C-alpha positions as CSV (number, residue, x, y, z in Angstrom):
1,M,-17.9,-18.5,-17.9
2,T,-14.8,-16.8,-16.5
3,K,-12.4,-14.8,-17.9
4,S,-8.4,-14.6,-16.6
5,L,-5.5,-12.5,-17.8
6,M,-2.9,-11.9,-16.3
7,V,-0.8,-8.1,-15.8
8,Q,3.4,-8.9,-15.3
9,G,5.8,-5.6,-15.4
10,A,9.1,-5.2,-17.3
11,G,10.6,-4.1,-14.0
12,S,9.4,-2.7,-10.4
13,N,6.7,0.1,-9.8
14,V,5.9,0.0,-13.8
15,G,2.2,0.8,-13.1
16,K,1.2,-2.4,-12.7
17,S,-0.9,-1.5,-9.9
18,I,-2.7,1.1,-10.9
19,L,-3.5,0.0,-13.9
20,V,-5.3,-3.0,-12.7
21,A,-7.2,-0.5,-10.4
22,G,-8.4,0.8,-13.8
23,L,-9.0,-1.8,-15.9
24,A,-10.9,-3.5,-13.3
25,R,-13.4,-0.1,-13.2
26,A,-13.4,-0.1,-16.9
27,F,-14.9,-3.7,-17.3
28,V,-17.0,-3.0,-14.3
29,K,-18.3,-0.6,-16.1
30,R,-19.2,-2.6,-19.4
31,G,-21.7,-4.3,-17.0
32,L,-18.4,-7.7,-16.4
33,K,-18.2,-8.8,-12.5
34,V,-14.9,-8.5,-11.9
35,R,-12.3,-9.3,-9.3
36,P,-8.5,-8.6,-8.9
37,F,-6.0,-11.2,-7.8
38,K,-2.4,-10.8,-6.4
39,P,-0.8,-14.2,-5.7
40,Q,2.5,-12.5,-3.9
41,N,2.5,-9.1,-2.4
42,M,5.5,-7.6,-0.7
43,S,4.7,-4.1,1.4
44,N,3.9,-3.5,4.7
45,N,1.0,-1.0,2.8
46,A,-1.9,-3.5,4.0
47,A,-5.7,-3.3,4.3
48,V,-7.9,-5.4,6.8
49,T,-10.3,-7.3,5.0
50,A,-14.2,-8.3,6.3
51,D,-13.3,-11.4,6.4
52,G,-11.1,-10.9,9.5
53,G,-7.4,-10.6,7.9
54,E,-5.0,-8.7,6.1
55,I,-4.2,-7.9,2.5
56,G,-1.8,-5.4,0.4
57,R,-2.9,-1.9,0.1
58,A,-3.4,-2.0,-3.5
59,Q,-5.6,-5.2,-3.8
60,A,-7.9,-3.4,-1.6
61,L,-8.3,-0.5,-3.7
62,Q,-8.5,-2.7,-6.9
63,A,-11.6,-4.6,-5.2
64,R,-12.5,-1.2,-5.1
65,A,-12.4,-0.4,-8.2
66,C,-14.6,-3.5,-8.9
67,G,-17.0,-2.2,-6.5
68,V,-16.2,-5.2,-3.9
69,A,-15.2,-5.6,-0.6
70,P,-11.9,-7.1,-0.5
71,V,-11.2,-10.5,0.8
72,V,-8.2,-12.1,1.7
73,D,-7.8,-14.5,-1.4
74,M,-7.6,-11.3,-3.3
75,N,-3.8,-11.7,-1.8
76,P,-3.2,-15.1,-0.4
77,V,0.1,-14.2,-0.2
78,L,1.5,-11.0,1.6
79,L,5.7,-10.9,2.4
80,K,6.0,-7.5,5.4
81,P,9.8,-7.0,5.4
82,E,10.6,-6.5,9.1
83,S,14.7,-6.0,8.3
84,D,17.0,-6.2,5.6
85,V,17.3,-9.9,5.3
86,G,13.6,-11.2,6.2
87,A,10.3,-10.5,6.3
88,Q,6.6,-11.3,8.3
89,V,4.7,-14.2,6.2
90,V,0.9,-13.5,5.9
91,V,-0.8,-16.4,4.6
92,R,-5.3,-15.8,3.3
93,G,-4.9,-12.4,5.8
94,Q,-3.0,-14.6,8.7
95,R,0.7,-14.6,9.8
96,R,2.6,-17.9,9.5
97,A,6.0,-17.2,10.1
98,T,8.7,-15.0,9.9
99,L,11.3,-16.2,8.1
100,K,14.7,-15.2,6.1
101,A,14.7,-14.7,2.0
102,R,16.2,-17.5,1.9
103,D,14.3,-19.9,4.1
104,Y,10.8,-18.3,2.1
105,G,12.8,-19.3,-0.8
106,A,12.8,-22.8,0.2
107,M,8.6,-22.5,1.0
108,K,7.4,-20.4,-1.5
109,A,6.7,-23.6,-3.8
110,S,4.4,-25.2,-1.0
111,L,2.1,-22.4,-0.9
112,M,1.0,-22.8,-4.4
113,P,-1.9,-24.7,-3.6
114,E,-3.6,-22.6,-1.4
115,V,-2.8,-19.3,-3.9
116,L,-4.7,-21.8,-6.5
117,Q,-7.3,-22.6,-4.1
118,S,-8.0,-18.8,-3.6
119,F,-7.6,-18.2,-7.1
120,Q,-10.6,-20.8,-8.0
121,R,-12.7,-19.5,-4.9
122,L,-12.4,-15.6,-6.7
123,A,-13.5,-17.4,-10.1
124,Q,-16.5,-18.6,-9.1
125,D,-18.4,-15.4,-8.6
126,C,-17.2,-13.3,-11.3
127,D,-16.7,-12.5,-15.6
128,L,-13.6,-11.5,-15.3
129,I,-10.0,-11.8,-12.8
130,L,-7.9,-9.7,-13.3
131,V,-4.2,-10.4,-12.1
132,E,-1.2,-8.6,-10.9
133,G,2.6,-9.8,-11.2
134,A,4.7,-8.9,-9.0
135,G,8.5,-7.6,-10.0
136,S,9.2,-9.0,-13.3
137,P,9.7,-12.0,-15.2
138,A,13.2,-11.6,-16.2
139,E,14.4,-12.1,-13.0
140,I,14.6,-15.9,-14.3
141,N,17.0,-16.7,-11.2
142,L,13.6,-16.5,-9.1
143,R,12.0,-19.3,-11.6
144,D,12.2,-22.3,-10.3
145,G,9.3,-22.2,-7.5
146,D,7.9,-19.0,-8.4
147,I,4.5,-18.5,-7.4
148,A,4.1,-14.3,-8.4
149,N,4.8,-14.6,-12.2
150,M,5.6,-17.2,-14.8
151,G,4.9,-20.0,-11.8
152,F,1.5,-19.0,-11.5
153,A,0.5,-18.0,-14.9
154,E,1.5,-21.4,-15.8
155,A,-0.5,-23.6,-12.8
156,A,-3.4,-21.9,-13.3
157,G,-3.2,-21.4,-17.6
158,V,-3.7,-17.5,-17.8
159,P,-2.0,-15.8,-20.9
160,V,-0.1,-12.9,-20.0
161,T,0.0,-8.8,-21.1
162,L,3.7,-7.2,-20.3
163,I,4.1,-3.7,-19.2
164,G,6.7,-1.4,-20.4
165,D,7.4,2.0,-18.6
166,I,8.9,4.6,-20.6
167,D,9.4,7.3,-17.9
168,R,12.5,5.5,-17.4
169,G,13.9,5.0,-20.5
170,G,14.8,2.0,-22.8
171,V,11.6,0.5,-22.4
172,I,12.2,-1.1,-26.3
173,A,14.8,-2.9,-23.8
174,Q,12.9,-3.6,-21.2
175,L,10.5,-5.7,-23.4
176,V,12.7,-7.1,-25.7
177,G,14.6,-8.3,-23.2
178,T,12.4,-9.7,-21.3
179,H,11.7,-11.8,-24.4
180,A,15.0,-12.7,-24.6
181,V,16.0,-14.1,-21.2
182,L,12.3,-15.9,-20.7
183,P,12.0,-19.6,-21.5
184,D,10.2,-20.7,-24.7
185,A,7.5,-22.0,-22.3
186,D,7.2,-18.3,-20.1
187,R,7.6,-15.8,-23.7
188,N,5.3,-18.4,-25.3
189,R,2.0,-17.4,-22.2
190,I,2.9,-13.5,-22.9
191,S,0.2,-12.8,-25.8
192,S,0.5,-8.9,-25.6
193,F,2.1,-6.1,-24.2
194,A,1.4,-1.9,-23.4
195,I,3.7,0.8,-23.1
196,N,2.6,2.6,-19.8
197,K,3.3,6.7,-18.8
198,F,4.3,8.4,-22.0
199,R,4.7,11.6,-22.1
200,G,4.1,14.2,-25.2
201,D,2.7,13.0,-28.6
202,P,2.7,8.9,-28.0
203,S,2.7,8.5,-32.2
204,L,6.0,9.6,-31.6
205,F,6.5,6.2,-30.3
206,D,5.1,4.2,-33.6
207,A,8.4,3.1,-34.5
208,G,9.4,2.1,-31.1
209,L,5.8,0.0,-31.1
210,T,6.9,-2.3,-34.7
211,E,10.2,-2.8,-33.3
212,I,9.0,-4.4,-30.5
213,I,6.4,-6.4,-32.2
214,Q,8.3,-7.7,-34.5
215,R,11.3,-8.8,-32.2
216,T,8.7,-9.9,-29.8
217,G,5.9,-11.7,-32.2
218,W,3.4,-10.3,-29.1
219,A,0.2,-8.0,-29.9
220,S,0.5,-4.4,-28.7
221,L,-2.4,-3.3,-26.6
222,G,-1.0,0.3,-27.2
223,V,0.3,3.7,-25.7
224,L,-0.8,4.9,-22.5
225,P,0.1,9.0,-21.8
226,W,0.5,9.7,-18.1
227,F,-2.1,10.4,-15.8
228,D,-1.6,13.0,-13.9
229,Q,-4.5,12.2,-11.4
230,A,-2.6,9.2,-10.6
231,W,-1.5,10.9,-7.3
232,K,-4.6,10.9,-5.5
233,L,-4.8,7.3,-5.6
234,P,-3.3,5.3,-2.6
235,A,0.1,4.5,-3.3
236,E,1.4,0.6,-1.9
237,D,5.1,1.0,-3.0
238,V,6.8,2.8,-0.8
239,M,9.0,4.5,-3.6
240,D,5.7,6.6,-3.8
241,I,6.2,8.3,-1.0
242,A,6.5,11.9,-1.9
243,S,5.9,15.1,0.0
244,S,3.3,17.6,-1.0
245,K,2.5,21.3,-1.1
246,G,-0.1,22.9,0.1
247,S,-0.2,26.4,1.9
248,G,-0.9,26.9,5.1
249,L,-0.7,24.0,7.9
250,K,2.7,22.2,7.7
251,I,2.4,18.3,8.8
252,A,6.2,17.1,9.3
253,V,6.4,13.3,8.4
254,P,10.2,11.2,9.8
255,H,10.8,8.5,7.0
256,L,11.1,5.5,8.9
257,S,13.3,2.8,7.4
258,R,10.3,0.2,8.1
259,I,7.0,2.5,7.7
260,A,4.0,1.0,7.2
261,N,0.3,2.3,6.3
262,F,1.7,5.5,5.0
263,D,-2.3,5.5,3.2
264,D,-2.8,7.8,6.3
265,L,-0.9,10.9,4.9
266,D,-2.9,10.7,1.7
267,P,-6.6,12.5,2.8
268,L,-4.3,15.2,4.7
269,S,-2.3,15.3,1.1
270,A,-5.1,15.9,-0.6
271,E,-5.5,19.0,0.6
272,P,-4.9,22.3,-0.5
273,D,-4.2,24.1,3.0
274,V,-2.3,21.6,4.1
275,S,1.3,20.9,3.1
276,V,2.6,17.1,4.1
277,E,6.5,17.1,4.2
278,I,8.1,13.8,4.4
279,I,11.5,14.1,5.7
280,R,14.1,11.7,4.6
281,A,17.5,10.0,6.9
282,G,20.0,13.2,7.3
283,A,18.0,15.7,7.9
284,P,16.1,17.5,10.3
285,L,12.3,17.9,11.8
286,P,11.6,21.3,10.3
287,L,11.3,24.2,13.0
288,D,7.9,25.6,11.3
289,A,6.2,22.4,12.0
290,D,2.7,22.7,13.2
291,L,2.0,18.7,13.1
292,I,4.7,15.9,13.3
293,L,3.5,13.1,12.8
294,I,5.0,10.0,13.6
295,P,3.9,7.1,11.1
296,G,2.9,3.5,11.2
297,S,6.2,1.1,11.4
298,K,6.5,-3.0,10.9
299,S,9.3,-2.7,13.3
300,T,8.8,-0.5,16.1
301,I,11.6,-1.0,18.0
302,A,14.2,-1.0,15.4
303,D,12.3,2.6,13.9
304,L,12.9,3.7,17.3
305,A,16.3,3.5,17.1
306,Y,16.7,4.4,13.5
307,F,14.4,7.6,14.6
308,R,17.1,8.8,17.3
309,Q,19.9,8.2,14.9
310,Q,18.7,10.6,13.3
311,G,18.6,13.2,15.5
312,W,14.7,13.6,15.3
313,D,13.8,12.9,19.1
314,I,15.9,15.8,20.0
315,D,13.8,17.9,16.9
316,L,11.0,16.6,19.1
317,A,11.3,17.5,22.1
318,A,12.2,21.3,20.8
319,H,9.0,21.2,18.7
320,V,7.4,20.0,22.1
321,R,9.0,23.1,24.2
322,R,7.9,25.3,21.6
323,G,4.1,23.9,21.9
324,G,3.6,22.2,18.2
325,H,1.0,19.3,18.1
326,V,2.4,15.4,18.2
327,L,-0.1,12.5,16.5
328,G,1.3,9.5,16.5
329,I,0.1,6.3,14.9
330,C,0.3,2.5,15.1
331,G,3.7,2.2,15.4
332,G,4.0,6.1,16.0
333,Y,1.8,6.0,19.3
334,Q,4.1,3.1,20.5
335,M,7.1,5.2,20.6
336,L,5.5,8.1,21.9
337,G,5.2,6.4,25.4
338,T,8.1,5.4,28.6
339,R,8.6,2.4,27.4
340,I,8.2,-0.9,24.8
341,E,8.5,-4.2,26.2
342,D,9.0,-7.5,23.8
343,P,10.0,-10.3,26.6
344,E,9.1,-12.7,23.6
345,G,11.0,-11.6,21.1
346,I,8.9,-10.8,18.7
347,E,10.1,-8.4,17.0
348,G,13.7,-9.9,16.7
349,A,15.8,-10.3,19.9
350,P,13.9,-10.0,23.0
351,A,14.6,-6.0,24.2
352,S,13.0,-3.5,26.4
353,V,13.8,-0.3,25.7
354,A,12.9,3.6,26.5
355,G,10.4,5.2,24.3
356,L,10.7,9.4,23.4
357,G,8.5,9.6,26.6
358,L,5.8,11.8,25.7
359,L,3.2,9.9,26.6
360,E,2.5,8.0,30.1
361,I,1.8,4.7,28.1
362,T,3.6,1.2,28.3
363,T,3.5,-1.3,25.2
364,V,3.9,-4.4,25.6
365,M,4.7,-7.0,22.1
366,K,2.4,-10.1,22.2
367,P,2.6,-12.8,19.6
368,S,-1.3,-12.6,18.9
369,K,-2.1,-9.2,16.2
370,T,-4.9,-7.4,16.1
371,L,-6.7,-6.8,12.7
372,A,-10.2,-5.3,13.0
373,L,-12.4,-2.5,10.7
374,T,-13.1,-0.2,13.6
375,S,-15.4,2.3,14.1
376,A,-14.7,5.7,16.7
377,T,-16.2,8.9,17.4
378,D,-14.1,12.2,18.4
379,L,-14.7,12.9,21.9
380,D,-13.8,16.8,20.9
381,S,-16.1,16.9,17.8
382,G,-17.8,14.6,18.1
383,T,-17.5,13.7,14.2
384,A,-17.4,9.6,12.9
385,L,-14.9,8.3,11.8
386,E,-13.9,4.8,10.4
387,G,-10.9,2.9,10.5
388,Y,-8.6,-0.3,10.7
389,E,-6.6,-1.7,13.4
390,I,-3.2,-4.0,12.4
391,H,-0.8,-4.2,15.5
392,I,1.0,-6.4,17.5
393,G,1.5,-5.4,21.4
394,E,-1.0,-4.0,23.8
395,T,-0.9,-0.4,25.0
396,T,-1.6,0.7,28.4
397,G,-1.1,3.6,31.0
398,P,-2.8,6.5,32.7
399,D,-2.5,8.5,29.6
400,C,-5.0,6.1,28.4
401,A,-7.4,7.0,30.8
402,A,-7.3,10.2,28.9
403,G,-8.0,8.2,25.4
404,W,-9.9,11.1,22.7
405,L,-11.7,8.7,20.4
406,S,-14.5,6.1,21.3
407,V,-14.7,2.9,20.4
408,R,-17.7,0.9,21.1
409,G,-18.3,3.1,24.3
410,Q,-14.3,3.1,25.7
411,P,-11.6,5.3,25.3
412,H,-9.3,4.4,22.2
413,G,-5.7,5.8,22.2
414,A,-4.0,8.4,24.9
415,Q,-3.1,11.9,24.9
416,S,-0.9,14.6,27.2
417,G,-2.4,16.9,29.7
418,N,-2.7,19.3,27.4
419,G,-4.3,17.1,24.3
420,K,-1.3,18.8,21.7
421,I,0.5,15.1,22.0
422,R,-2.4,12.2,20.8
423,G,-1.5,8.6,19.9
424,C,-3.5,5.9,18.6
425,Y,-4.1,2.3,17.1
426,L,-6.4,3.4,14.4
427,H,-5.1,3.4,10.6
428,G,-7.3,5.1,8.2
429,L,-9.1,8.0,10.6
430,F,-8.2,10.8,7.9
431,T,-10.8,9.5,5.7
432,A,-13.5,10.2,7.0
433,D,-13.7,14.4,5.5
434,K,-15.7,15.7,9.0
435,F,-13.3,14.6,11.5
436,R,-10.5,15.4,9.6
437,A,-11.7,19.2,9.2
438,A,-12.1,19.4,12.7
439,Y,-9.0,17.5,13.6
440,L,-6.8,20.3,11.6
441,Q,-8.9,23.5,12.4
442,R,-7.3,22.8,15.9
443,L,-4.2,22.7,14.8
444,G,-5.1,26.6,13.1
445,T,-6.5,25.3,9.5
446,H,-9.6,26.2,8.2
447,I,-10.1,23.4,6.1
448,G,-13.0,23.9,2.7
449,G,-14.5,20.8,2.5
450,T,-12.3,18.3,0.2
451,A,-14.3,15.1,-0.2
452,Y,-11.6,12.5,0.0
453,E,-13.6,9.1,-0.5
454,V,-15.6,10.4,-3.9
455,E,-12.2,11.8,-5.1
456,V,-11.0,8.8,-4.9
457,D,-14.1,7.0,-6.8
458,S,-13.9,10.3,-9.4
459,T,-10.1,9.6,-9.8
460,L,-10.7,6.0,-10.7
461,D,-13.4,6.2,-13.1
462,A,-11.1,9.1,-14.9
463,L,-8.7,6.2,-14.7
464,A,-10.9,4.1,-16.7
465,A,-12.2,6.3,-19.0
466,H,-8.4,7.3,-19.8
467,L,-7.5,3.2,-20.3
468,E,-11.0,3.2,-22.7
469,T,-9.5,5.6,-25.1
470,H,-5.7,4.9,-25.0
471,L,-5.8,1.1,-25.0
472,D,-7.4,-1.6,-27.0
473,L,-9.4,-3.2,-24.3
474,D,-11.3,-4.8,-26.8
475,L,-8.4,-7.2,-27.6
476,L,-7.2,-7.3,-24.3
477,W,-11.0,-9.4,-23.5
478,Q,-10.0,-11.5,-26.3
479,L,-7.1,-12.3,-25.3
480,A,-7.7,-13.5,-21.3
481,A,-8.8,-17.0,-21.5
482,E,-11.6,-19.0,-19.9
483,I,-10.3,-21.3,-16.3
């Protein structure tokens, strides 16, 4: 018997992804085989799966909470925004098209059979599937052809619990308002609700719970206090990118307009002797940065233009003249070169643009995408690391011969003659504790041995215990439906 329940939010960023991860770990600790599922996700923070595709980073974290490797069926449709009006459409891990929002709106209903097939495949080997919605079901203007929220819940026959975010204020209106605008069939599919991110004494909201129950008829799973350790878990939403204040070394990270795979920063932010400073549009790169890290981008050429619009190219050149270190990862690596060629218009109109000129490399965009789980060795320290590649484009040039990583016995990445400017395609490299320590020590900081991966798992355990304490998980299990 396999059961399922869908977690939807009364708004965006109410904490659905973290809640599903915590619920997954909690039910695994109860002895159940659990799998995460998100029919449609929109994120440029993606993970590479063992079966050769890509899914949203949040589903990879949820899979980890379940104690299993992520697979493409956990997130069959992934939308990766490339502009203000268009996104790359990834279906079962592979790029299918790049569409404007209106065109995708016409297409999405046709993806439901594939979404349901993925859901059914997962159901064959587990006790519980926890489904995460996207955005809010109250966006009834998007209900026609929906595959992300109530459209999926209806097609799969899955009940829904609705999460409200009290930290934003107006949580009673969030939940009761959702009840009011939903059509009867969707309203009746919601069996329960929970309040998330409460600060202070939860009993102070007892009257609020009573009002919601009376006005909706939904069962209450409880009030969940603010979880202080949430920052230790990889974030998926670009809204959650934040600076971290440590002591000693300063790493400056320009916030690109199409920043991607920014969880590369999480292990660095976890170091108490490191400050990671996110530089927003209009602010200069700081003069006292020890390292400027240019992160991944979903649209390298457009973000390179954005980088220059902020004057960051001038700041970066001054940083290099002062002897500062630079690291580019994926799109940031491509930007550091002398030229980026896009003859087939993969990222937009065909183009050939000058790069930042700090590495003697050239990148040519090509239709095929590299998706790979990759093992590497840092040639300076001899430390091993694991990461993943997820990019279009091939990079060549004289500085590639001086690759500072080794992958399958071949040089990977590129570096300048003095070794202070480096780039590579490998995401996730800083999760390796010994490599991270060796890299940061080259910048002048002694790292005290933070065990990043261990910390992530212990945080998932703490989150599971937090949910067991404050939510009625027995009721949630009872409300989950057989599928």
